[in-house]
N, C-alpha and C positions, 0 to 999 in steps of 0.2 A: 293318308294314305291310298294309293291308286287302286280301284277297285278293278280287277279282271273277272271273265267268267270262262269257266270251264265246264262244257256239257250244258250251260246254260246257268250254271250253279256258281256261286262266291263260293272260292278254295275255303277246305276245312279249316285252316288258320286264321284266317278271317272271321269265321263264324263264333269260333273259341274267344277271338280278340273282343269281338263287340257285345259278347254276353259277359264279359269279366269287365268291362267296363260299365257295364248297366249294374251288375252285382255290385260293384264298388259304390255308384252312387246312391243305391239303395240303402247300403250300408251308413254309409256318410249321413243319412237323412235321419235314419234311426238312432245311431251317435249323436247326433244333436239334439233330436227330442229328448234323449234321455239324459244331457247333461242339463240342458234348462230346467227340467223336472226336478233335477237333483237340488241344484243352485236357487230356485223360484223363492225360497225365504231366505237366502244370504244377502245382507246389506252391505254394501260397500263402507270401507274405512273412513271415518271422519277426517277432514284434514287436519286436525291438532293431533291424532293420533299418528302421523306421518314423520319419519326420522327426516329430518333435516340436513343433509349431508353437506350443503353448502354455507352451514352458520358461519359467521364471521369470527377467528380466532380474538381472545380477549386483548386489549390492548394495557398492558403493565404499566407501571413508572420506568420499568427499565428501557421498554420501547421508546416512549417518551426521550428518557435522557439521551439514549443512542442518537436518535433522527435529530433533537436539537446540537448536540454536537457535532453530528457529520454536517448541517447547514452551517455550524457556527464556525467551524474549520475552515471551510470553502471560503466563507463570508469575510472572514478576516485573517489576513496573512501577512503581519507587520513585517516580516522577513525581505528585507530590501536587497538581498544577493540575489544575483541573478545566475543563470546557468546558458547561457549564450552563446552562440557558436562560434563567435569571433574571436574568443579567448586564445592569447597567443600560445602555442603548444610549445613547452617546453621539452631539454632530454634528461633522459633517468640521472645524470651527473651534474647539472645544472644548479648551480647554489642559488636558495631564496636567500635574499635578503633585502631590510625595510627599517627606516628608523623615523618620525618626525620630528621637524626640528624642534631643537630644545634639547633632546638626549644629550646627555654627558657619554662622548667618548669613553671614559672609562665603563659606564652602566653597559652601553652597548660592546664594549671588548669583553665584560663579563659574561654577559649574555650570548655570543657568540663563541665563547671559551666551553661554555656549560658549565659555569663555575656557581651559577644559581641554582638550588636546588627545587625540582620538578615537582609541583603540588598537586598536580593534576595530569589526565592525559587521556587522547580522543585516538581511538584506531580507527582509520579509515577503510581498512583492506576489505576486498569484497562488497563496498558499496557503489552503487551507482551516483553519478554526479546530482540528481536530483536528490538523493539519500543523503549524500556530504554534504551536499546544503542545507538542508534541514539541522544535520548534526551540528556542525560547526557555528550556525548562528544559535543553538539552545547552548551549546557547552561555554561558548565563550561570555553567554549573558549569564549562565548558573554559578560560571568562575565571577563573574563580578557580584553576584547575590552574594558567596563566601570567602569575598576580600581574599582571592587568590589573586599573586602577580604573576607566576613565570610556571607557566605549562607548556607540553608538548603537544603536538598532535602527529601521528604517524600516516602519512598519507603513501608511500610508498613510492618505487621509481619508476613503475611501467614498464620494467625488462617483460614481466610475463601476460603483456598483450599483443595479440598477434599484431598489432599496426607498431609495436614499440611505442607508442604515444602515453608521455605521461598525465594523463588527463586531468586526474585529479588535485594532482602536484600543480598543473596548470591552474586549474580553477581557485584553487586556495593562493595562490600568488595574488590571482587578481582580490580575491574575497576581503582576505585579511586588512589592506589598505583602505577597504570601504568601511571597515568597521571602527566608529571615534575611539572603542574602548583600546584598542591595539596600538601600543605605542611602537614596538618593535617587534622585529622576530629575525630568525637568521637560522639556517639549514643547521640540522645538530651536529654534532660530534658523532665517530665513527660508533664508539661503544654506543650511542642513543639512537641508530639507525643513518646516519650518516645523513645525505643527498634523501632519504627517503623519508625523513622526519624535520620538523622543524619546530624551535625551539620559541615561544610566542611571549615579549613583557605586555602586560595590561596595566593601565590606567590604575592608579591608585584611586581605591573607591572613598566615596565622603567618610564613611568611620573611620579607615586607616585615614586620611588627612586630618580629623577631629583628633585622633589619636596623639598622630605624630606633632601637631600644634600643643598638646596638655603637654607633649612630653617635653618640649621646649619653651613651657611655660606661655607659650601663646596662645590667642584665643580667638 
């Protein structure tokens, strides 16, 4: 603060400011002395009495299982189906059709006409391509485990997509022929979804083949 003189003296407000500062310093010294006198016989807490807020959480068996599962699922993926960008894009009214060599014409016609009982179905609506890839692979494998022969997959027509592209249908047309257990498939009849669904004929399981041989007296 700049000091000025009036009649050879400091201004009166400066005088009181200086007195006030000195008074505060004296009071602070007395307060410090009083504090140390009161706290003189107080001992600090020992370290073992302190609360450890950063203690690690207990690792439970459930945590370990989830960790192992997450690592395993990333490391092991036997799903050979791909979701590549070069898949040929189909239209909503395109018909899906495929059959392996050796499939009888009558069998394929019966499948195409929807005359086989539908034993299981998979609905892919509202799924992403990656989700559909996993579900189709799991679905076909599960059907084989339970000896199912004729199933249906609902993939939609893609009419509601902003770009009108039938992405799931297009990928499904590529995936199904790549699965060795799929013997044939064809777009469904209108009452089963038309070109928004597909009938799938699966290979006979080993159990079915053995039962068929026994039925005909063969081994």
